[in-house]
C-alpha positions in Angstrom: 22.5 -11.1 16.5 19.6 -13.3 17.4 17.3 -14.7 14.6 14.3 -12.8 16.0 16.3 -9.5 15.8 17.6 -10.3 12.3 14.0 -11.0 11.1 12.8 -7.8 12.7 15.5 -5.8 11.0 14.8 -7.4 7.6 11.1 -6.8 7.9 11.6 -3.2 9.0 13.8 -2.5 6.1 11.3 -4.1 3.8 8.4 -2.0 5.1 10.4 1.2 5.0 11.5 0.6 1.5 7.9 -0.1 0.4 6.7 3.0 2.1 9.4 5.1 0.5 8.6 3.7 -2.9 4.8 4.3 -2.4 5.4 7.9 -1.4 7.7 8.5 -4.4 5.2 6.9 -6.8 2.4 8.9 -5.4 4.3 12.2 -5.6 5.3 11.4 -9.1 1.8 10.5 -10.1 0.0 13.4 -8.5 2.4 16.3 -8.7 4.3 15.6 -11.9 2.3 13.5 -14.4 -1.2 14.6 -13.4 -0.1 18.2 -12.9 1.3 18.4 -16.5 -1.7 16.5 -18.0 -4.3 18.7 -16.3 -2.5 22.0 -17.1 -2.3 21.0 -20.7 -6.0 20.0 -20.8 -7.2 23.3 -19.3 -5.4 25.3 -22.0 -7.6 23.8 -24.7 -11.3 25.0 -24.9 -13.7 22.1 -24.0 -17.2 21.3 -24.8 -19.5 19.8 -22.2 -18.6 16.2 -23.1 -14.9 16.9 -22.7 -15.5 18.6 -19.3 -17.5 15.6 -18.0 -14.7 13.2 -19.2 -12.2 15.4 -17.3 -14.4 15.1 -14.2 -14.3 11.3 -14.5 -10.5 11.3 -15.0 -10.1 13.6 -12.0 -12.4 11.4 -9.8 -10.4 8.3 -10.8 -7.2 10.1 -9.9 -8.7 10.9 -6.5 -9.8 7.3 -6.0 -6.3 6.0 -6.9 -4.8 8.5 -4.4 -7.2 7.3 -1.8 -6.2 3.7 -2.4 -2.5 4.7 -2.0 -3.3 6.6 1.2 -5.0 3.5 2.6 -1.9 1.4 1.7 0.4 3.9 3.4 -1.8 3.8 6.5 -1.5 0.0 6.5 2.2 0.3 6.2 2.3 2.6 9.2 0.2 0.2 11.2 2.6 -2.6 10.2 5.6 -0.5 11.4 3.8 0.1 14.7 3.2 -3.6 15.1 6.8 -4.3 14.3 7.9 -1.9 17.1 5.5 -3.7 19.4 6.9 -7.1 18.4 3.6 -8.4 16.9 4.2 -7.8 13.1 4.5 -10.9 11.0 2.7 -13.0 13.6 -0.4 -14.9 12.4 -3.5 -13.6 14.2 -5.0 -17.1 14.5 -2.2 -19.5 15.2 0.4 -16.9 16.4 3.2 -18.5 14.4 5.5 -16.4 12.2 4.2 -15.5 8.8 6.7 -16.5 6.1 8.8 -13.5 5.0 8.1 -14.2 1.3 4.4 -13.9 2.1 5.0 -10.6 3.9 6.9 -9.3 0.9 4.0 -10.1 -1.4 1.3 -9.1 1.1 2.9 -6.8 3.8 -0.4 -6.4 5.6 -1.1 -10.1 5.9 -2.8 -11.0 9.2 -2.7 -14.7 8.7 -0.2 -17.3 7.6 -0.9 -19.2 4.4 -2.5 -22.2 6.2 -4.8 -20.0 8.4 -5.7 -17.7 5.5 -6.7 -20.7 3.5 -9.0 -21.9 6.3 -10.6 -18.4 6.5 -11.3 -18.4 2.8 -12.9 -21.8 3.0 -15.2 -20.7 5.9 -16.3 -17.6 4.1 
C-alpha cells in the first residue's frame, strides 16, 4: 500500500471515529440527559424566575447543539475533501498538514507554519 493511500485510510478512520463520537455525545446530551432533566423540571411548579432560568438553560442547550451541528458539518466537508484527495493539504503552501495537527484540529486549513503566518498578518 502506498504512503498516500495509508495516510488517506488513517485520516478517514480518524474523521469517521470523530463523527461517530460526536453523534453519540450529541444524542446522549440531547435525548437522555436533557430529556430527563427537563421532564423532572416541568413536574415541579415554577414561579416566573424559575421559568426564565429554564428558558436560559434551554437556549444554552440549543446553542450547544448548534455548535455540535456545525462541527458535524465541518467533519462532513472534511470527508468530502478526503474523497476528492484534498483533505489534509495546506490551502496556502499545498504541503501535507501533519496528522497530529489534524487529530487536534480536524478542520485545519493550514499547516502550522502557514497558520502562524496568517495569525501574524491578522
